[in-house]
Wavefront OBJ file of the C-alpha trace (Angstrom):
o trace
v 71.119 189.997 216.802
v 74.607 189.260 218.105
v 75.866 188.236 214.721
v 74.556 191.449 213.076
v 76.224 193.551 215.771
v 79.484 191.773 215.194
v 79.367 192.456 211.474
v 78.650 196.136 212.091
v 81.681 196.421 214.351
v 83.812 194.672 211.705
v 82.775 197.175 208.925
v 83.453 200.287 210.960
v 87.243 200.355 210.250
v 86.552 200.128 206.512
v 84.087 202.981 206.557
v 86.518 205.067 208.524
v 89.226 204.425 205.911
v 86.957 205.436 203.045
v 86.024 208.635 204.850
v 89.697 209.543 205.318
v 90.383 208.814 201.628
v 87.526 211.034 200.477
v 88.814 213.862 202.601
v 92.227 213.408 200.998
v 90.769 213.476 197.492
v 88.797 216.596 198.264
v 91.941 218.265 199.439
v 93.881 217.238 196.300
v 91.307 218.014 193.570
v 90.290 220.899 191.364
v 87.489 221.526 188.826
v 87.641 222.875 185.231
v 84.797 223.756 182.831
v 85.037 223.948 179.067
v 82.399 224.711 176.457
v 82.445 223.444 172.867
v 79.909 223.363 170.034
v 78.437 220.106 168.832
v 79.374 218.646 165.448
v 83.081 219.607 165.851
v 85.483 217.478 163.825
v 87.399 214.583 165.335
v 90.561 215.805 167.120
v 89.186 219.304 167.749
v 90.765 221.258 170.618
v 88.741 221.386 173.853
v 91.133 222.892 176.421
v 94.676 222.902 177.827
v 94.292 220.957 181.065
v 97.956 221.214 182.051
v 97.964 224.965 181.671
v 94.610 225.481 183.345
v 95.548 223.255 186.342
v 99.055 224.682 186.530
v 100.745 221.301 186.191
v 104.172 221.042 184.681
v 104.228 218.837 181.578
v 107.149 216.749 182.826
v 105.438 216.132 186.159
v 102.221 215.246 184.317
v 103.957 212.569 182.313
v 105.916 211.234 185.315
v 102.796 210.960 187.481
v 100.804 209.066 184.821
v 98.183 211.643 183.980
v 95.040 209.986 182.603
v 91.280 210.384 182.194
v 89.019 207.887 183.903
v 86.141 206.856 181.604
v 83.261 204.504 182.149
v 82.280 201.483 180.139
v 81.199 203.610 177.174
v 83.577 204.789 174.495
v 85.314 207.972 175.758
v 84.346 211.203 174.013
v 87.560 213.008 174.975
v 91.235 212.179 175.429
v 94.114 214.095 176.958
v 97.563 214.176 175.406
v 100.051 213.608 178.233
v 102.811 215.204 176.145
v 101.206 218.615 175.828
v 98.291 218.380 178.289
v 95.672 219.221 175.670
v 92.151 217.809 175.870
v 90.656 216.963 172.460
v 87.547 215.257 171.081
v 87.994 211.667 169.979
v 85.188 211.840 167.392
v 82.370 214.016 166.115
v 79.821 214.698 168.924
v 76.096 214.948 168.332
v 74.498 216.739 171.307
v 71.084 215.220 170.613
v 72.576 211.710 170.854
v 74.735 212.332 173.917
v 72.301 214.360 176.020
v 69.005 213.581 174.324
v 66.243 215.507 176.116
v 68.467 217.501 178.510
v 68.257 221.234 178.163
v 71.902 221.626 179.221
v 74.407 219.071 177.949
v 77.321 218.562 180.409
v 79.981 215.840 180.125
v 81.782 215.243 183.410
v 85.329 213.868 183.268
v 87.764 212.814 186.022
v 91.496 213.188 185.552
v 93.933 211.357 187.841
v 97.595 211.971 188.782
v 99.473 209.249 190.707
v 102.065 209.586 193.478
v 100.449 211.240 195.260
v 96.900 210.567 194.092
v 95.312 213.697 192.761
v 91.855 213.887 191.120
v 90.589 216.804 189.061
v 87.064 217.193 187.708
v 86.554 218.534 184.195
v 83.142 219.503 182.902
v 82.659 219.915 179.137
v 79.496 221.683 178.046
v 78.235 220.763 174.591
v 76.457 223.773 173.166
v 73.612 223.225 170.761
v 73.509 223.969 167.013
v 70.252 224.386 165.169
v 70.758 221.261 163.050
v 67.285 219.791 163.379
v 63.939 221.041 162.123
v 60.708 220.606 164.077
v 58.857 217.401 163.189
v 55.212 216.586 163.891
v 54.278 213.013 164.843
v 52.022 212.868 161.770
v 52.229 214.519 158.396
v 48.451 214.579 158.109
v 45.994 215.065 160.970
v 42.237 214.595 160.625
v 39.625 216.118 162.954
v 35.846 215.741 163.010
v 33.842 218.768 164.229
v 30.062 219.028 164.240
v 28.555 221.951 162.394
v 26.467 222.564 165.495
v 29.593 223.331 167.521
v 29.460 226.829 168.912
v 32.166 229.442 168.515
v 34.762 229.205 171.323
v 35.117 225.407 171.200
v 38.760 224.334 171.590
v 40.647 221.355 170.144
v 44.130 220.453 171.335
v 46.675 219.504 168.648
v 49.875 217.456 168.910
v 53.195 219.136 169.692
v 56.011 219.287 167.167
v 59.276 217.705 168.341
v 62.707 219.315 167.822
v 65.755 217.412 169.193
v 67.635 220.706 169.551
v 67.563 222.390 172.925
v 67.220 225.893 174.267
v 66.217 228.524 171.796
v 66.754 226.056 168.979
v 63.754 224.046 170.117
v 60.177 224.770 169.038
v 59.328 228.364 169.909
v 56.088 229.182 168.134
v 53.239 227.854 165.951
v 51.288 229.461 163.135
v 48.093 228.359 161.367
v 47.287 229.047 157.720
v 44.836 231.852 156.904
v 41.171 230.800 157.276
v 37.770 232.193 158.235
v 36.726 229.760 160.986
v 39.654 228.988 163.291
v 42.387 230.723 165.208
v 45.387 229.264 167.034
v 46.254 229.464 170.709
v 49.607 228.290 172.083
v 49.862 227.029 175.642
v 53.308 226.938 177.260
v 53.706 223.765 179.337
v 57.232 224.495 180.579
v 59.478 221.484 180.172
v 56.817 219.779 178.050
v 57.114 222.549 175.473
v 54.439 224.600 173.784
v 51.121 223.011 172.807
v 49.007 224.338 169.889
v 45.254 224.616 170.508
v 42.697 225.155 167.719
v 39.757 227.408 168.671
v 36.537 227.742 166.645
v 35.757 231.383 165.860
v 32.892 231.037 163.393
v 30.275 228.308 163.239
v 30.754 225.739 160.542
v 28.202 225.079 157.816
v 28.446 221.674 156.224
v 26.175 222.657 153.341
v 28.509 225.484 152.470
v 31.755 223.550 152.877
v 32.127 219.909 153.771
v 35.777 220.027 154.844
v 38.525 222.481 155.670
v 42.258 222.168 155.136
v 44.651 223.970 157.483
v 48.443 223.962 157.590
v 50.042 224.177 161.036
v 53.664 225.355 160.977
v 56.119 224.998 163.866
v 59.113 227.366 164.105
v 62.256 226.842 166.158
v 64.390 229.703 167.558
v 67.393 229.239 165.296
v 68.773 231.887 162.996
v 67.501 231.339 160.422
v 64.643 229.366 161.961
v 63.781 225.881 160.755
v 60.190 224.840 160.281
v 58.022 221.766 160.209
v 54.437 221.446 158.987
v 51.415 219.226 159.401
v 48.306 219.269 157.234
v 45.097 219.352 159.272
v 41.935 218.156 157.541
v 38.710 219.062 159.376
v 35.628 217.097 158.376
v 32.326 218.936 159.249
v 29.911 216.210 160.495
v 25.917 216.946 159.895
v 5.217 221.100 169.077
v -5.933 222.099 172.396
v -9.773 223.692 172.628
v -8.444 226.179 169.814
v -8.049 225.253 166.174
v -5.042 226.461 164.212
v -5.868 229.416 161.975
v -3.901 230.393 158.861
v -2.850 234.033 158.786
v -3.721 234.415 155.046
v -6.774 233.511 153.037
v -4.784 232.431 149.941
v -1.178 231.351 149.354
v 0.455 231.505 145.877
v 4.051 231.432 144.644
v 6.050 231.327 141.406
v 8.995 228.886 141.252
v 11.664 228.670 138.604
v 11.996 225.208 137.153
v 15.154 223.234 138.001
v 15.302 224.989 141.378
v 17.808 223.101 143.541
v 16.679 220.776 146.308
v 16.128 222.712 149.509
v 14.941 225.873 147.787
v 12.226 227.615 149.852
v 9.058 228.052 147.798
v 6.591 229.628 150.250
v 5.932 229.594 153.964
v 2.490 229.118 155.442
v 1.762 230.260 158.960
v -1.006 229.299 161.388
v -1.517 230.283 165.022
v -3.147 228.535 167.954
v -4.308 230.406 171.071
v -3.647 227.406 173.268
v -0.627 227.158 175.530
v 2.078 224.504 175.661
v 1.767 221.482 173.428
v -1.744 222.361 172.584
v -0.553 225.631 171.095
v 2.320 224.166 169.093
v 1.406 223.894 165.406
v 2.805 221.316 163.007
v 2.369 221.370 159.235
v 1.944 218.598 156.684
v 0.538 217.880 153.271
v -3.112 216.822 153.128
v -3.965 213.164 152.842
v -5.225 213.678 149.273
v -1.868 215.034 147.979
v -0.489 212.610 145.386
v 2.813 210.843 145.865
v 4.234 212.521 142.746
v 3.776 215.942 144.372
v 5.366 214.653 147.567
v 8.418 213.627 145.498
v 8.811 217.187 144.202
v 7.969 219.238 147.322
v 8.414 218.937 151.046
v 7.018 220.969 153.958
v 8.735 221.741 157.213
v 6.493 220.443 159.974
v 7.636 223.168 162.381
v 7.988 226.290 160.228
v 5.455 225.482 157.545
v 8.008 226.283 154.847
v 7.480 224.436 151.578
v 10.802 223.546 149.940
v 11.895 221.777 146.813
v 12.472 218.089 147.398
v 12.906 216.789 143.845
v 13.268 217.799 140.212
v 11.012 220.663 139.137
v 10.439 220.457 135.388
v 8.180 222.930 133.551
v 7.913 220.550 130.611
v 6.350 217.864 132.858
v 3.932 220.129 134.820
v 3.592 223.915 134.768
v 1.601 224.395 138.053
v 0.728 222.611 141.307
v -2.311 222.959 143.658
v -1.215 221.562 147.029
v -3.435 221.017 150.080
v -1.540 222.033 153.283
v -2.765 220.960 156.704
v -2.005 222.689 160.069
v -2.404 220.589 163.239
v -1.652 221.193 166.919
v -0.078 218.681 169.354
v -3.020 218.160 171.655
v -4.124 214.730 172.703
v -6.943 215.203 170.293
v -5.355 217.375 167.644
v -7.253 219.985 165.646
v -6.587 220.343 161.906
v -7.092 223.091 159.358
v -6.620 222.806 155.569
v -5.450 225.485 153.137
v -4.765 225.357 149.368
v -1.352 226.572 148.075
v -0.940 227.377 144.346
v 2.625 227.023 142.935
v 3.216 228.091 139.335
v 6.371 226.898 137.552
v 8.246 229.476 135.462
v 10.001 228.111 132.378
v 13.767 228.535 131.965
v 15.911 227.563 129.034
v 17.000 224.186 130.336
v 16.470 222.043 127.238
v 18.915 222.091 124.394
v 17.566 221.502 120.884
v 17.214 217.833 119.999
v 18.651 216.824 116.600
v 17.421 213.570 115.084
v 18.448 212.067 111.739
v 15.256 211.026 109.982
v 16.873 209.803 106.754
v 20.485 209.505 105.553
v 21.827 208.382 102.178
v 24.528 205.745 102.400
v 26.623 207.564 99.773
v 26.394 210.440 97.316
v 28.017 210.350 93.905
v 30.846 212.787 93.343
v 29.194 213.979 90.105
v 25.956 214.939 91.916
v 24.649 218.385 91.085
v 24.517 221.111 93.742
v 21.203 220.934 95.632
v 21.135 217.143 95.878
v 19.507 216.012 99.143
v 21.601 213.624 101.202
v 19.784 213.623 104.580
v 16.588 214.700 106.374
v 16.993 216.149 109.866
v 14.380 216.762 112.610
v 15.173 219.483 115.176
v 12.911 220.110 118.209
v 13.110 222.006 121.539
v 10.922 221.139 124.555
v 11.116 224.667 125.976
v 8.411 227.238 125.235
v 8.402 230.807 123.972
v 11.756 232.226 122.923
v 13.457 229.349 124.674
v 11.964 227.028 122.044
v 12.867 229.094 118.962
v 15.634 227.332 116.958
v 18.364 228.555 114.617
v 20.146 225.720 112.775
v 23.023 225.548 110.294
v 25.888 223.392 109.025
v 29.546 224.185 109.698
v 30.984 226.356 106.945
v 33.966 224.126 106.123
v 31.924 221.567 104.158
v 30.276 221.592 100.721
v 26.846 221.021 102.313
v 24.150 223.305 103.634
v 20.919 223.021 105.633
v 17.617 224.097 104.067
v 14.179 224.164 105.784
v 11.495 221.733 104.671
v 7.756 222.274 104.199
v 7.044 220.432 107.421
v 7.794 222.224 110.693
v 11.073 221.373 112.399
v 12.263 219.356 109.362
v 15.417 220.287 107.447
v 17.273 218.913 104.434
v 21.038 218.517 104.104
v 21.875 219.307 100.465
v 25.067 219.788 98.470
v 26.028 223.391 97.780
v 29.026 222.773 95.478
v 30.570 220.077 93.298
v 32.098 217.104 95.154
v 35.438 215.478 94.405
v 36.020 212.072 95.965
v 39.724 212.203 95.151
v 40.119 215.266 97.344
v 37.864 214.001 100.130
v 35.965 210.734 100.157
v 34.226 211.182 103.493
v 32.700 214.190 105.189
v 31.962 214.545 108.865
v 29.153 217.109 108.762
v 28.344 218.869 112.011
v 24.798 220.207 112.288
v 24.442 222.944 114.900
v 21.101 223.938 116.437
v 20.867 226.934 118.783
v 17.801 228.193 120.629
v 16.939 231.845 121.390
v 16.932 231.504 125.172
v 19.110 233.457 127.567
v 21.620 232.029 127.867
v 21.258 230.174 124.575
v 21.716 226.401 124.489
v 23.375 224.661 121.581
v 23.286 221.100 120.293
v 25.519 219.434 117.739
v 25.042 216.342 115.635
v 27.693 214.860 113.399
v 26.772 212.646 110.461
v 29.103 210.858 108.070
v 28.532 211.203 104.333
v 30.507 209.021 101.950
v 31.235 210.184 98.405
v 30.995 207.408 95.821
v 33.481 207.306 92.968
v 33.011 208.050 89.270
v 35.673 207.420 86.658
v 36.942 210.988 86.267
v 40.705 210.477 86.610
v 43.104 209.036 84.058
v 45.956 206.794 85.154
v 49.143 208.683 86.001
v 52.609 207.252 85.576
v 54.996 207.716 88.474
v 57.772 208.885 86.092
v 57.586 210.529 82.700
v 59.499 209.760 80.617
v 61.089 206.521 81.790
v 64.763 205.917 81.106
v 66.176 202.398 81.445
v 69.564 200.862 80.776
v 69.893 197.275 79.559
v 73.131 195.387 79.268
v 73.546 193.745 75.884
v 73.318 189.970 75.569
v 70.430 189.954 78.029
v 68.552 186.701 78.591
v 65.475 186.483 76.335
v 62.222 186.132 78.227
v 63.522 187.756 81.407
v 61.901 190.847 82.877
v 64.253 193.799 82.406
v 62.268 196.710 83.820
v 58.770 197.794 84.682
v 56.540 200.845 84.540
v 53.962 201.807 87.126
v 50.881 204.005 86.996
v 48.307 204.905 89.610
v 44.719 206.057 89.382
v 43.191 208.363 91.983
v 39.816 206.678 91.487
v 38.892 203.538 93.402
v 37.534 200.078 92.680
v 37.282 199.115 89.010
v 37.894 202.741 88.080
v 41.400 202.421 89.574
v 42.146 198.934 88.166
v 44.877 199.526 85.568
v 46.021 197.396 82.655
v 49.100 198.049 80.518
v 49.952 197.501 76.844
v 52.655 198.643 74.460
v 51.666 201.091 71.739
v 52.860 199.511 68.493
v 53.177 201.849 65.534
v 54.053 201.110 61.933
v 57.710 201.829 61.237
v 61.149 201.130 62.596
v 60.099 201.391 66.245
v 57.502 198.678 65.666
v 60.334 196.301 64.752
v 61.913 196.863 68.134
v 58.666 196.738 70.116
v 57.818 193.457 68.459
v 60.563 191.957 70.612
v 59.028 193.378 73.797
v 56.151 192.095 75.863
v 54.438 193.692 78.883
v 52.566 192.200 81.780
v 49.162 193.842 81.582
v 48.638 193.578 85.353
v 51.853 194.940 86.850
v 53.602 196.719 83.960
v 56.616 194.408 83.969
v 58.362 194.462 80.571
v 60.332 191.508 79.260
v 62.403 191.065 76.102
v 61.841 188.279 73.619
v 65.335 188.542 72.138
v 68.855 189.415 73.200
v 70.038 192.924 72.268
v 73.410 193.638 70.694
v 75.005 196.991 71.522
v 77.016 196.924 68.308
v 73.772 196.645 66.333
v 71.335 198.741 68.420
v 72.354 201.310 71.009
v 69.089 203.011 71.922
v 65.375 202.945 71.140
v 62.140 204.258 72.566
v 58.536 203.151 72.695
v 55.305 204.070 74.444
v 53.316 202.238 77.092
v 49.589 202.869 77.519
v 47.866 202.514 80.929
v 44.068 202.082 80.827
v 41.680 201.899 83.775
v 38.695 199.557 83.976
v 35.965 202.153 84.408
v 32.716 202.006 82.480
v 34.038 204.805 80.299
v 37.692 203.829 80.484
v 40.384 206.489 80.564
v 44.002 206.021 79.550
v 47.360 207.766 79.392
v 50.683 206.878 77.859
v 54.345 207.379 78.701
v 57.512 207.352 76.643
v 60.132 204.789 77.577
v 63.741 205.448 76.519
v 65.981 202.401 76.519
v 69.773 202.501 76.270
v 71.758 199.357 75.532
v 74.939 199.072 77.569
v 78.028 197.490 76.112
v 79.513 194.201 77.308
v 82.909 192.790 76.508
v 81.732 190.317 73.889
v 84.165 191.149 71.062
v 87.798 190.104 71.022
v 90.431 192.473 69.598
v 91.087 192.187 65.839
v 94.644 192.631 64.576
v 94.664 195.119 61.681
v 98.427 195.148 61.189
v 100.510 193.143 60.618
v 98.123 190.962 58.630
v 99.044 188.248 56.164
v 96.764 186.377 53.843
v 98.078 182.934 54.777
v 98.221 183.647 58.522
v 101.990 183.711 58.699
v 103.871 186.221 60.840
v 104.622 189.742 59.622
v 108.240 190.320 58.653
v 110.088 193.544 59.315
v 113.670 194.234 58.141
v 115.822 196.832 59.767
v 119.437 197.842 59.254
v 121.941 196.625 61.800
v 123.312 200.101 62.343
v 120.107 201.684 63.742
v 120.314 203.408 67.080
v 118.256 202.857 70.236
v 114.654 204.097 69.894
v 114.350 203.201 66.250
v 110.712 202.476 65.234
v 110.600 198.929 64.008
v 106.871 198.754 63.298
v 103.488 199.554 64.851
v 100.930 196.908 65.690
v 97.382 198.118 64.975
v 94.271 196.445 66.409
v 90.539 197.152 66.661
v 87.840 196.089 69.152
v 84.145 196.481 68.266
v 83.326 197.072 71.955
v 83.585 200.491 73.551
v 84.885 201.941 76.786
v 87.039 199.685 78.912
v 85.789 196.794 76.838
v 87.256 198.402 73.698
v 90.337 199.955 75.238
v 93.314 197.891 74.065
v 96.657 197.381 75.737
v 99.712 195.839 74.062
v 102.314 193.643 75.705
v 105.169 191.381 74.632
v 104.121 187.824 75.218
v 107.233 186.298 73.664
v 110.521 187.823 72.528
v 113.922 186.327 71.773
v 115.867 189.145 73.413
v 114.175 191.336 76.030
v 117.063 193.792 76.013
v 116.758 194.554 72.349
v 113.111 195.440 71.716
v 110.486 197.374 73.637
v 106.692 197.732 73.110
v 104.570 200.804 73.983
v 101.565 199.366 75.813
v 99.203 202.077 74.587
v 100.283 202.723 70.958
v 101.595 199.286 69.953
v 104.851 200.789 68.651
v 107.862 198.441 68.650
v 111.196 200.232 69.087
v 114.785 199.163 69.646
v 116.083 199.499 73.155
v 119.770 199.554 72.147
v 122.032 199.288 69.124
v 122.751 195.935 67.520
v 126.067 194.181 68.148
v 127.935 191.622 66.106
v 126.832 188.897 68.494
v 123.110 189.609 68.110
v 121.160 187.138 66.007
v 119.999 188.198 62.581
v 116.364 187.199 63.103
v 114.091 187.835 66.091
v 110.567 186.625 66.771
v 108.161 188.867 68.718
v 104.704 187.666 69.840
v 102.513 190.646 70.772
v 99.483 190.111 73.029
v 96.625 192.562 72.464
v 93.878 192.491 75.138
v 91.003 194.731 76.095
v 90.136 195.976 79.617
v 86.790 194.327 80.147
v 85.940 192.655 83.455
v 86.733 189.401 81.694
v 89.310 190.571 79.159
v 89.529 189.137 75.616
v 92.761 189.050 73.635
v 94.469 188.324 70.325
v 98.108 187.832 69.362
v 100.242 188.980 66.462
v 103.655 187.607 65.516
v 106.298 189.882 64.098
v 109.602 188.546 62.645
v 112.304 191.167 62.767
v 115.249 190.534 60.440
v 118.442 192.426 60.963
v 120.235 193.101 57.614
v 123.214 195.039 56.477
v 122.497 198.639 55.517
v 122.763 198.099 51.747
v 120.364 195.149 51.788
v 117.946 197.099 53.915
v 117.790 199.957 51.422
v 117.119 197.573 48.554
v 114.444 195.721 50.452
v 112.865 198.945 51.566
v 112.129 199.988 48.019
v 110.343 196.733 47.265
v 108.528 196.655 50.590
v 107.379 200.253 50.423
v 105.433 199.581 47.290
v 103.706 196.564 48.801
v 103.039 198.353 52.082
v 101.584 201.369 50.325
v 99.073 199.185 48.563
v 98.120 197.295 51.742
v 98.092 200.477 53.758
v 95.520 202.063 51.491
v 93.101 199.173 52.029
v 93.622 199.063 55.778
v 93.207 202.802 56.139
v 90.040 202.746 54.057
v 88.347 200.045 56.175
v 89.509 201.649 59.384
v 88.019 204.987 58.393
v 84.673 203.373 57.500
v 84.542 201.498 60.825
v 85.446 204.474 62.947
v 83.114 206.754 61.046
v 80.148 204.400 61.521
v 80.736 203.984 65.250
v 81.219 207.726 65.753
v 78.049 208.625 63.828
v 75.957 206.134 65.809
v 77.406 207.369 69.068
v 76.824 211.042 68.236
v 73.240 210.309 67.144
v 72.589 208.577 70.468
v 73.946 211.552 72.396
v 71.908 214.044 70.353
v 68.697 212.041 70.865
v 69.270 211.817 74.617
v 70.046 215.549 74.937
v 67.015 216.482 72.831
v 64.699 214.373 75.012
v 66.076 215.881 78.199
v 65.742 219.436 76.889
v 62.185 218.926 75.644
v 60.835 217.552 78.962
v 61.083 218.833 82.511
v 63.322 216.402 84.374
v 65.490 216.504 87.401
v 68.740 215.639 85.705
v 70.910 216.490 82.650
v 73.530 214.532 80.719
v 76.492 215.567 78.626
v 78.468 213.349 76.366
v 81.924 214.505 75.426
v 84.227 213.073 72.806
v 87.916 213.436 72.248
v 89.147 213.450 68.642
v 92.463 211.839 69.500
v 92.781 208.351 68.106
v 95.764 206.099 68.232
v 94.487 202.710 67.197
v 91.692 202.033 69.714
v 88.242 203.557 70.244
v 88.659 206.926 71.963
v 85.757 207.142 74.460
v 82.931 204.947 75.644
v 80.314 204.487 78.370
v 81.414 201.876 80.903
v 79.346 200.555 83.894
v 81.434 199.977 87.025
v 79.523 197.656 89.425
v 81.703 198.543 92.397
v 81.020 202.284 92.017
v 77.385 201.744 90.866
v 77.808 204.322 88.088
v 78.568 204.672 84.388
v 81.737 206.383 83.210
v 82.854 207.921 79.908
v 86.430 206.676 79.648
v 89.284 207.510 77.269
v 92.382 205.717 76.005
v 94.749 207.526 78.344
v 92.965 206.246 81.448
v 94.229 203.223 83.286
v 91.859 200.761 84.907
v 90.807 201.940 88.327
v 91.869 205.529 87.704
v 89.613 208.320 88.964
v 88.735 211.474 87.057
v 87.856 214.451 89.205
v 86.270 217.743 88.100
v 88.843 219.966 86.495
v 90.859 217.219 84.816
v 91.392 217.123 81.032
v 89.938 213.662 80.664
v 86.201 213.100 80.337
v 83.877 211.270 82.697
v 80.123 210.917 82.195
v 78.309 209.661 85.301
v 74.962 208.015 84.496
v 72.443 206.602 86.969
v 72.416 202.940 87.796
v 69.160 201.401 86.522
v 68.609 200.201 90.074
v 68.648 203.826 91.193
v 66.839 205.450 88.297
v 65.471 208.263 90.407
v 68.912 209.654 91.284
v 70.507 212.597 89.532
v 72.536 212.104 86.382
v 75.594 214.296 86.414
v 78.112 215.084 83.742
v 81.505 216.009 85.139
v 83.935 217.595 82.690
l 1 2 3 4 5 6 7 8 9 10 11 12 13 14 15 16 17 18 19 20 21 22 23 24 25 26 27 28 29 30 31 32 33 34 35 36 37 38 39 40 41 42 43 44 45 46 47 48 49 50 51 52 53 54 55 56 57 58 59 60 61 62 63 64 65 66 67 68 69 70 71 72 73 74 75 76 77 78 79 80 81 82 83 84 85 86 87 88 89 90 91 92 93 94 95 96 97 98 99 100 101 102 103 104 105 106 107 108 109 110 111 112 113 114 115 116 117 118 119 120 121 122 123 124 125 126 127 128 129 130 131 132 133 134 135 136 137 138 139 140 141 142 143 144 145 146 147 148 149 150 151 152 153 154 155 156 157 158 159 160 161 162 163 164 165 166 167 168 169 170 171 172 173 174 175 176 177 178 179 180 181 182 183 184 185 186 187 188 189 190 191 192 193 194 195 196 197 198 199 200 201 202 203 204 205 206 207 208 209 210 211 212 213 214 215 216 217 218 219 220 221 222 223 224 225 226 227 228 229 230 231 232 233 234 235
l 237 238 239 240 241 242 243 244 245 246 247 248 249 250 251 252 253 254 255 256 257 258 259 260 261 262 263 264 265 266 267 268 269 270 271 272 273 274 275 276 277 278 279 280 281 282 283 284 285 286 287 288 289 290 291 292 293 294 295 296 297 298 299 300 301 302 303 304 305 306 307 308 309 310 311 312 313 314 315 316 317 318 319 320 321 322 323 324 325 326 327 328 329 330 331 332 333 334 335 336 337 338 339 340 341 342 343 344 345 346 347 348 349 350 351 352 353 354 355 356 357 358 359 360 361 362 363 364 365 366 367 368 369 370 371 372 373 374 375 376 377 378 379 380 381 382 383 384 385 386 387 388 389 390 391 392 393 394 395 396 397 398 399 400 401 402 403 404 405 406 407 408 409 410 411 412 413 414 415 416 417 418 419 420 421 422 423 424 425 426 427 428 429 430 431 432 433 434 435 436 437 438 439 440 441 442 443 444 445 446 447 448 449 450 451 452 453 454 455 456 457 458 459 460 461 462 463 464 465 466 467 468 469 470 471 472 473 474 475 476 477 478 479 480 481 482 483 484 485 486 487 488 489 490 491 492 493 494 495 496 497 498 499 500 501 502 503 504 505 506 507 508 509 510 511 512 513 514 515 516 517 518 519 520 521 522 523 524 525 526 527 528 529 530 531 532 533 534 535 536 537 538 539 540 541 542 543 544 545 546 547 548 549 550 551 552 553 554 555 556 557 558 559 560 561 562 563 564 565 566 567 568 569 570 571 572 573 574 575 576 577 578 579 580 581 582 583 584 585 586 587 588 589 590 591 592 593 594 595 596 597 598 599 600 601 602 603 604 605 606 607 608 609 610 611 612 613 614 615 616 617 618 619 620 621 622 623 624 625 626 627 628 629 630 631 632 633 634 635 636 637 638 639 640 641 642 643 644 645 646 647 648 649 650 651 652 653 654 655 656 657 658 659 660 661 662 663 664 665 666 667 668 669 670 671 672 673 674 675 676 677 678 679 680 681 682 683 684 685 686 687 688 689 690 691 692 693 694 695 696 697 698 699 700 701 702 703 704 705 706 707 708 709 710 711 712 713 714 715 716 717 718 719 720 721 722 723 724 725 726 727 728 729 730 731 732 733 734 735 736 737 738 739 740 741 742 743 744 745 746 747 748 749 750 751 752 753 754 755 756 757 758 759 760 761 762 763 764 765 766 767 768 769 770 771 772 773 774 775 776 777 778 779 780 781 782 783 784 785 786 787 788 789 790
């Protein structure tokens, strides 16, 4: 006790000092209040503390103005330079104040020397930035259907973090016939929705109900939240009973639903209490089958449907009903109830396939029977009358048979397996009831094949291109035919039609694979000997009465570079070089001689170019690469040699070029000697020239005639048959020592070109040019268009 008293006396000076200090603070303090909206940006202006407190800015800075904050991160800061209070970061009212209806942030500002404390209150006003939220998205309730109107069921509140008018203000329930909504205001706890039953529920009518409860806040515009509410509807003695009627009879439609009331019997008992309460039951002699179909209410005496009522099983029932009271020794009375079943159209016609052919031949006559059908209906009267038919989109019809309810499916038009090999026939049977019932039965009928289609070639006529010098025994092309029949009737064999005459000589060197139509050659073709030929291939099926068709095959031989150039001039009998003498005084450009050559090939393969392979003086003589003309490049000088040797190389333009050489000796003589020698030489040259010109004319004439005949034959075949392409062969009459035009296959371009002597290798002829180009299809792309560009 003494020690405690001593401690109290020791603390009294301290308490007195604190009291004096608090009085000083109260004397040197002031209070400010600011209001800002939540969600302002960081650094937003709150208020001017210096101005509102009347403190000079210099004094504020000298006296160390500051805001005292707790352990948490400060929400506001004051700038001692301008005395402005600003937010340090974005403020969420619902986080800072949580459940408070009014959100106030209290701050203390301090000035030193002398100590001065000011209180600043910042009110954070609410924004409607949250929508009401229910604890559950789906709520389930169980209510008995025996619940009486007026029963109430409390629901869960919706929560809205916003405060004031932005919180939950009202609830609404979706439109319905059984419930209404009451809202109870619980003050600080908010508003509570209460569901009240207005109309009694009936589980047999509707097993469950779905309601949508919507919560609205007071914002502008208001925000809402919903919850789905699912309501599950959960599911009586000295007097003998006397029936009020002598007889009971009723008519019941078959297929009446379970629970349907059939008839109600009624008996009375003059006794009171339990002895006067009557209960009803079926008699002990009622069969179990009847008990499965009907039931009787023991209290009301109402007979209801308990099972399936089917007229086709039984059209009437005689039921013994017993009335009994509840006395200790009950009294019983029996009464017979007659129930007649009225037929309704509840049985669709039954379609049964009695017999069905596995297949019918496509050459069957109309009226051929393919199936026997049985159609029955268990209903009676008009409900059992049947109308049957086959869908109209098939070549079959339904005809009645001699026997009742039997029908035949017969053909009504000619069949064609190639157009349709299988038919899905739908048989429709419809009764005459109201409403009518319909049954459908689909049967599959297969059409067997007969050999009524000839083979058809995929292309007619065929056109193929073969390069000369082909390998004997190799397959060069093939033909293909198809047959719309099937089986052996579509099995095709091929053979070449061999006629007596020139074409038979060519076809004798051809052989065909009878199974796949592949054609191979037994010899190598030579373009210079044979340029084109045609023959016919016959395709025959393997039917019992075989059918066949033929196709014309046009074959064009394509040239290869297999002939070397032949020097026509200069030519000497002993193989020595040709000698040409020219005067020494000739000028530049003087024609010394012209080298003439011939190549049996055509196109690039027969297009010859001339070049100087060897010459004694390159500055003296020049050679035209296209014409073979040798001319002087300058005048002769005294220092030039009197004899010059020129070796001319003549080569064609094939992929692998072939060549020949000619040697010309040019002798330079004095003018007088040249004139004398010219007289002698002219006579010899005239004689040789006549022979050379004669052979050259024969050669060129033969090649031209063969070429023109080939073109005419090709054009005639294209004009006489409908095809998807045309060809034009053009020929230039200019000739300067080589063949003028020819067909040349260019593997890189995958096309054939008609080339002329003025074209260089690799040159391109476009439409509108004066040269000629014939584009033919590659035999690997025979189906493409053949164009002739002029």
